C-alpha positions in Angstrom: 111.9 103.7 115.0 115.6 104.7 115.8 116.9 102.0 113.8 118.8 103.9 111.1 122.3 105.2 111.5 123.1 108.6 112.5 122.8 111.3 109.9 120.1 111.7 107.2 119.8 109.6 104.2 119.7 111.9 101.2 120.3 109.0 98.6 119.5 105.5 98.7 122.3 103.8 96.4 123.6 100.4 96.9 126.1 101.4 99.5 123.7 103.3 101.6 121.1 100.4 101.3 123.7 98.1 102.6 124.2 100.3 105.7 120.4 100.7 106.4 119.9 96.8 105.8 122.7 96.1 108.5 120.9 98.3 111.0 117.6 96.8 110.3 118.7 93.2 110.7 120.7 94.0 113.8 117.3 94.8 115.3 116.0 91.4 114.3 113.6 92.9 111.7 113.3 91.5 108.1 116.3 89.0 108.3 114.9 86.7 105.8 114.2 89.5 103.4 117.4 91.2 103.7 119.5 88.0 103.6 120.2 88.6 99.9 123.0 91.2 99.5 123.7 92.8 96.0 127.3 93.5 96.4 128.3 96.1 93.8 125.9 94.8 91.1 122.8 97.0 90.7 119.6 94.7 91.3 116.6 94.6 88.8 114.5 97.7 89.8 111.3 95.7 90.2 113.1 93.1 92.4 114.6 96.0 94.6 111.3 97.8 95.0 109.5 94.6 96.1 112.5 94.1 98.7 111.8 97.6 99.8 108.0 97.0 100.1 108.5 93.9 102.1 111.0 95.6 104.5 108.7 98.4 104.9 105.9 96.0 105.8 108.2 94.0 108.3 109.0 97.3 109.8 105.5 98.5 110.4 104.8 95.2 112.0 107.6 94.9 114.3 107.9 97.0 117.5 111.5 97.5 118.5 111.2 99.3 121.9 115.1 99.2 122.7 115.5 101.7 119.7 112.0 103.4 119.7 112.3 104.5 123.4 115.2 106.9 122.9 114.2 108.1 119.4 110.6 109.0 120.6 111.9 110.5 123.9 114.2 112.7 121.9 111.4 114.1 119.6 108.6 114.1 122.0 110.0 114.5 125.4 109.3 112.5 128.5 106.1 114.2 129.4 104.4 114.2 126.1 105.5 110.7 125.4 104.1 109.3 128.7 100.8 111.3 128.0 100.6 109.6 124.5 101.3 106.2 125.7 99.0 106.6 128.8 101.8 105.5 131.2 103.3 107.5 134.2 106.6 109.2 133.7 108.2 107.0 136.3 107.3 103.8 134.4 108.3 105.4 131.2 111.7 106.1 132.7 111.9 102.5 133.9 111.1 101.1 130.5 113.5 103.6 128.9 116.5 102.5 131.2 115.5 98.8 130.8 114.9 98.4 134.7 111.6 97.0 133.7 110.5 95.3 130.5 108.1 97.2 128.3 104.8 95.5 128.4 103.2 94.3 125.0 100.6 96.8 124.8 102.8 99.7 125.6 105.4 98.4 122.9 102.7 98.4 120.4 101.4 101.9 121.3 105.1 103.1 121.1 105.5 101.5 117.8 102.6 103.0 116.3 103.7 106.6 117.6 107.2 106.0 116.1 105.5 105.4 112.8 103.4 108.3 113.1 106.4 110.5 114.1 108.2 109.0 111.0 105.4 110.3 108.9 105.3 113.6 110.5 109.0 114.1 110.2 108.8 114.5 106.6 107.0 117.8 106.9 107.9 119.1 110.5 111.0 119.4 112.7 110.9 118.1 116.3 109.0 121.1 117.7 106.7 121.0 114.8 106.1 117.4 115.6 105.2 118.0 119.2 102.8 121.1 118.5 101.1 118.7 115.8 100.0 116.5 118.4 98.5 119.3 120.6 96.8 121.0 117.8 93.1 120.5 117.1 92.4 118.9 113.8 89.2 119.3 111.8 89.6 115.7 110.6 89.5 114.6 114.2 86.3 116.5 115.1 88.3 119.5 116.2 90.0 117.5 118.7 94.0 117.4 119.1 95.7 114.0 118.5 96.8 114.0 122.1 92.9 114.0 123.0 92.3 110.9 120.7 95.2 109.0 122.0 93.9 108.4 125.5 94.9 105.8 128.1 94.8 102.4 126.7 94.3 103.2 123.1 95.3 100.6 120.5 96.5 101.2 117.0 93.4 99.5 115.4 90.9 101.5 117.4 88.9 104.1 115.2 90.3 107.2 116.8 94.1 106.1 116.7 93.5 104.9 113.1 92.3 108.4 112.1 95.3 110.0 113.8 97.6 107.6 112.1 95.8 108.3 108.9 96.2 112.0 109.2 99.8 111.8 109.9 100.5 109.3 107.0 98.7 111.8 104.7 101.6 114.1 105.0 103.9 111.6 103.4 102.1 112.2 100.0 101.5 115.9 100.5 103.1 118.0 97.8 104.2 120.4 100.7 106.8 117.8 101.9 
């Protein structure tokens, strides 16, 4: 979603958690959930886990186009991103530049793509992610994800749900 600070997170200790929480709340996501800070005291593990689950749910339900546009453009490129979103490259560039507000339906598709790309990032580099969208998949009836995510798709449509589930399945893969 483009919300996290630069650099990868290799360890989620309290200091790093505070840094992540700051960036997430700046985007207006999970403010109520993240209002409690732990300071130097380690929280009860079950309480911390519950907080992480709530934040994850809030992130999943909260499109943030301002940060998702540059993150998705960096990974997918303008042409593939426009194709996957079902918008022209001219419109996409206007949305990214803030010259036009992102329509809600486009913001929802952009957010769904950001979540898919996040899942894929655990198994692929940027080139691999782009290729993943172009390769036919048996689980999609030998169609490529780019063929399923056609103009006007909604994340809760059957085809896009299959693509999302396929990307999400990589997060539990022993290969990642």
